C-alpha positions as CSV (number, residue, x, y, z in Angstrom):
1,X,-35.6,64.2,-9.6
2,X,-37.0,62.3,-13.0
3,X,-35.2,59.6,-13.7
4,X,-32.7,60.0,-16.7
5,X,-34.3,58.8,-20.0
6,X,-31.4,57.9,-22.6
7,X,-32.6,57.0,-26.8
8,X,-30.2,53.9,-28.4
9,X,-29.3,55.6,-32.1
10,X,-26.5,55.0,-34.3
11,X,-24.9,58.0,-35.9
12,X,-25.5,57.1,-39.3
13,X,-29.3,57.0,-38.7
14,X,-30.2,60.3,-38.8
15,X,-33.7,59.9,-40.1
16,X,-34.4,57.4,-37.3
17,X,-33.2,60.1,-34.8
18,X,-35.2,62.7,-36.0
19,X,-38.4,60.2,-36.4
20,X,-37.5,59.7,-32.4
21,X,-37.6,63.6,-31.4
22,X,-40.4,64.4,-33.6
23,X,-42.5,61.8,-32.4
24,X,-41.6,62.6,-28.7
25,X,-40.9,65.9,-28.8
26,X,-43.6,66.3,-25.6
27,X,-40.9,64.5,-23.7
28,X,-38.3,67.0,-22.4
29,X,-34.4,66.1,-22.1
30,X,-34.0,62.4,-23.3
31,X,-30.3,62.1,-24.0
32,X,-28.7,60.3,-27.0
33,X,-26.3,57.4,-26.9
34,X,-24.4,56.6,-30.0
35,X,-25.3,52.9,-30.6
36,X,-22.8,50.4,-31.8
37,X,-22.7,49.4,-35.6
38,X,-22.6,45.9,-36.0
39,X,-20.5,46.3,-39.3
40,X,-17.5,47.6,-37.3
41,X,-17.3,45.0,-34.3
42,X,-14.9,42.8,-34.3
43,X,-15.9,39.1,-33.5
44,X,-12.9,37.8,-32.3
45,X,-12.3,40.7,-29.8
46,X,-15.7,40.1,-28.5
47,X,-15.4,36.0,-28.3
48,X,-12.1,37.0,-26.1
49,X,-13.7,39.2,-23.6
50,X,-16.3,36.8,-22.5
51,X,-19.1,38.9,-24.3
52,X,-20.1,36.5,-27.4
53,X,-19.7,32.6,-27.7
54,X,-18.0,31.7,-30.7
55,X,-20.2,30.2,-32.8
56,X,-23.1,32.9,-32.3
57,X,-25.8,32.9,-34.8
58,X,-27.1,36.7,-34.4
59,X,-26.6,39.2,-37.2
60,X,-24.2,41.8,-37.2
61,X,-27.1,44.5,-36.2
62,X,-28.1,42.0,-33.7
63,X,-25.0,42.0,-31.8
64,X,-24.4,45.8,-32.2
65,X,-27.6,46.5,-30.6
66,X,-27.1,44.1,-27.5
67,X,-23.9,45.4,-27.3
68,X,-25.7,48.9,-26.9
69,X,-28.2,47.8,-24.5
70,X,-25.0,46.0,-22.1
71,X,-22.7,49.4,-22.5
72,X,-25.6,51.5,-20.7
73,X,-26.4,48.6,-18.3
74,X,-22.5,48.8,-17.1
75,X,-23.1,52.4,-16.7
76,X,-26.0,52.4,-14.7
77,X,-23.7,50.1,-12.7
78,X,-21.3,52.2,-12.4
79,X,-23.1,55.2,-11.7
80,X,-25.2,53.2,-9.4
81,X,-28.6,55.2,-10.8
82,X,-31.5,53.2,-12.8
83,X,-32.0,55.0,-16.1
84,X,-34.8,55.0,-18.6
85,X,-33.6,53.6,-22.4
86,X,-35.1,53.6,-25.6
87,X,-35.0,52.3,-29.1
88,X,-34.7,55.2,-31.8
89,X,-38.7,53.5,-32.9
90,X,-40.2,53.9,-29.7
91,X,-43.4,56.1,-29.3
92,X,-44.0,57.3,-25.8
93,X,-47.5,58.2,-24.1
94,X,-48.0,62.1,-23.7
95,X,-48.3,61.2,-19.7
96,X,-45.3,58.8,-19.7
97,X,-43.1,61.0,-17.5
98,X,-45.7,61.5,-15.1
99,X,-47.3,58.0,-15.1
100,X,-44.0,56.2,-14.9
101,X,-42.7,58.2,-12.4
102,X,-45.9,56.9,-10.1
103,X,-45.3,53.5,-11.1
104,X,-41.5,53.4,-10.1
105,X,-42.9,54.7,-6.6
106,X,-45.4,52.5,-6.1
107,X,-42.9,49.8,-6.5
108,X,-40.0,51.4,-4.3
109,X,-37.1,49.3,-4.8
110,X,-38.2,46.0,-5.5
111,X,-37.7,46.0,-8.9
112,X,-34.9,45.2,-11.5
113,X,-36.1,46.3,-14.4
114,X,-39.9,47.8,-15.9
115,X,-40.7,47.3,-19.3
116,X,-42.6,50.3,-20.6
117,X,-43.3,48.6,-23.6
118,X,-43.4,45.4,-25.8
119,X,-43.7,44.0,-29.2
120,X,-47.6,43.4,-30.0
121,X,-46.9,40.8,-33.1
122,X,-46.2,38.1,-29.7
123,X,-48.3,37.2,-26.6
124,X,-47.4,38.9,-23.1
125,X,-47.8,37.0,-19.7
126,X,-47.8,38.6,-17.1
127,X,-48.4,37.7,-13.2
128,X,-52.3,39.4,-13.4
129,X,-53.5,38.1,-10.0
130,X,-50.7,36.7,-7.8
131,X,-50.8,33.5,-6.5
132,X,-54.6,33.1,-8.6
133,X,-53.7,33.2,-12.3
134,X,-51.4,34.5,-14.7
135,X,-52.5,36.4,-18.0
136,X,-51.6,35.7,-21.3
137,X,-52.6,38.6,-23.5
138,X,-52.5,39.1,-27.2
139,X,-52.8,42.0,-29.7
140,X,-53.3,43.4,-32.7
141,X,-50.3,45.1,-34.2
142,X,-52.0,46.0,-37.6
143,X,-54.4,48.6,-35.4
144,X,-51.6,49.7,-33.3
145,X,-49.7,50.8,-36.2
146,X,-53.0,52.8,-37.5
147,X,-53.3,54.2,-34.0
148,X,-50.2,55.6,-33.7
149,X,-51.8,59.4,-33.5
150,X,-54.1,58.6,-31.6
151,X,-52.5,56.7,-28.6
152,X,-49.4,59.9,-28.9
153,X,-52.4,62.4,-28.3
154,X,-54.2,60.7,-25.2
155,X,-52.6,59.7,-21.6
156,X,-52.5,56.0,-20.6
157,X,-53.4,54.9,-17.5
158,X,-50.9,51.9,-16.7
159,X,-50.7,49.5,-13.8
160,X,-47.4,47.0,-13.0
161,X,-47.6,43.3,-13.3
162,X,-44.5,40.7,-12.3
163,X,-43.5,39.9,-16.2
164,X,-43.2,36.3,-16.6
165,X,-42.9,36.8,-20.9
166,X,-42.2,39.5,-23.7
167,X,-40.6,40.2,-26.7
168,X,-39.0,43.6,-27.4
169,X,-37.5,46.2,-25.6
170,X,-38.4,49.3,-27.4
171,X,-38.5,50.9,-23.5
172,X,-37.6,49.8,-20.4
173,X,-36.6,51.2,-17.0
174,X,-33.3,49.8,-15.6
175,X,-32.2,49.6,-11.7
176,X,-28.6,49.0,-10.8
177,X,-29.3,45.5,-8.9
178,X,-31.2,44.7,-12.4
179,X,-28.3,45.7,-14.5
180,X,-26.2,43.3,-12.4
181,X,-28.2,40.6,-12.6
182,X,-28.7,40.9,-16.2
183,X,-25.4,41.3,-17.4
184,X,-24.8,38.1,-14.9
185,X,-27.8,36.3,-16.3
186,X,-27.4,37.7,-20.4
187,X,-23.5,37.1,-21.0
188,X,-22.0,35.5,-23.1
189,X,-24.4,36.0,-25.6
190,X,-24.3,32.6,-26.8
191,X,-26.9,30.1,-29.5
192,X,-29.3,28.6,-27.5
193,X,-33.1,27.5,-27.6
194,X,-36.0,28.5,-24.7
195,X,-38.7,27.1,-24.1
196,X,-41.6,29.3,-22.2
197,X,-44.2,27.1,-20.2
198,X,-47.0,28.7,-20.2
199,X,-47.3,29.3,-24.0
200,X,-45.8,26.3,-25.1
201,X,-43.0,27.8,-27.1
202,X,-39.7,27.4,-28.3
203,X,-38.0,30.6,-29.1
204,X,-34.3,30.4,-31.0
205,X,-32.0,32.9,-29.0
206,X,-31.4,35.7,-32.1
207,X,-31.3,38.7,-30.3
208,X,-30.9,40.4,-26.7
209,X,-35.0,40.6,-25.7
210,X,-34.8,36.7,-26.2
211,X,-32.4,36.2,-23.6
212,X,-33.6,38.6,-21.6
213,X,-37.1,37.4,-21.9
214,X,-36.0,33.9,-20.6
215,X,-34.8,35.4,-17.5
216,X,-37.4,37.8,-16.5
217,X,-39.2,35.1,-13.6
218,X,-35.7,34.7,-11.9
219,X,-35.4,38.6,-11.4
220,X,-38.2,41.3,-10.1
221,X,-39.5,42.2,-13.9
222,X,-42.4,44.0,-14.2
223,X,-44.5,45.5,-17.2
224,X,-46.8,48.1,-17.7
225,X,-49.9,47.3,-18.6
226,X,-51.2,48.8,-21.0
227,X,-47.7,50.0,-22.6
228,X,-46.6,53.7,-21.9
229,X,-44.5,53.8,-25.0
230,X,-45.2,51.3,-28.5
231,X,-43.4,50.2,-31.6
232,X,-44.3,49.9,-34.7
233,X,-41.9,46.7,-35.0
234,X,-41.3,47.0,-38.7
235,X,-38.9,44.4,-39.9
236,X,-38.9,46.1,-43.1
237,X,-37.0,49.3,-41.3
238,X,-35.7,47.3,-39.0
239,X,-31.9,48.2,-38.1
240,X,-31.2,44.9,-36.2
241,X,-32.6,42.4,-39.2
242,X,-31.2,43.6,-42.0
243,X,-27.7,44.9,-41.0
């Protein structure tokens, strides 16, 4: 049985959903999750529920996006069933279903989260040869954007590596154990600066993926390399940044 696939999409973002369906038409049965629109949220209510800190500096769009992912994590826990979650700008490889299934089977049940994709405008850090060396990978996001059609048309042969640092959550699988752990670690969402020792960078927390990134080393987190999905990551069109 294939793992359930879900795409997060706001009701008002009809064009983004149409584009997602067109780009990923070869992948069967991707369910749609009606995302939370940050503009409609009662921040006081979220504070009372222990979901956000009173002074959280996220944009409303970032809060809505975070809560959409968190609701799906809760569903994963309740249903005791792993799910692959995508944002509505994700572009999946043509062999995504076969390759993701193979990777999940290779990890057996020893995983919390597997990033199918990640942002290409920042570095990715993973355990290349455990006990020997990690790897810091840099990408050319401009070339990736130009190569979208080429990416869609060819299969990707990927391997899973223990994940140390990645930003972007355009596509990932999360297990019930992983969902429990991330809910415990990430909530309440609060202002923080996270130092990443392997790259000597400090990141200010402005979105859920920053918090997740901070905790990847504590949990059984993996990334696919090369990635089984990509995102153009266009800030001008981002519903997180611009709402």
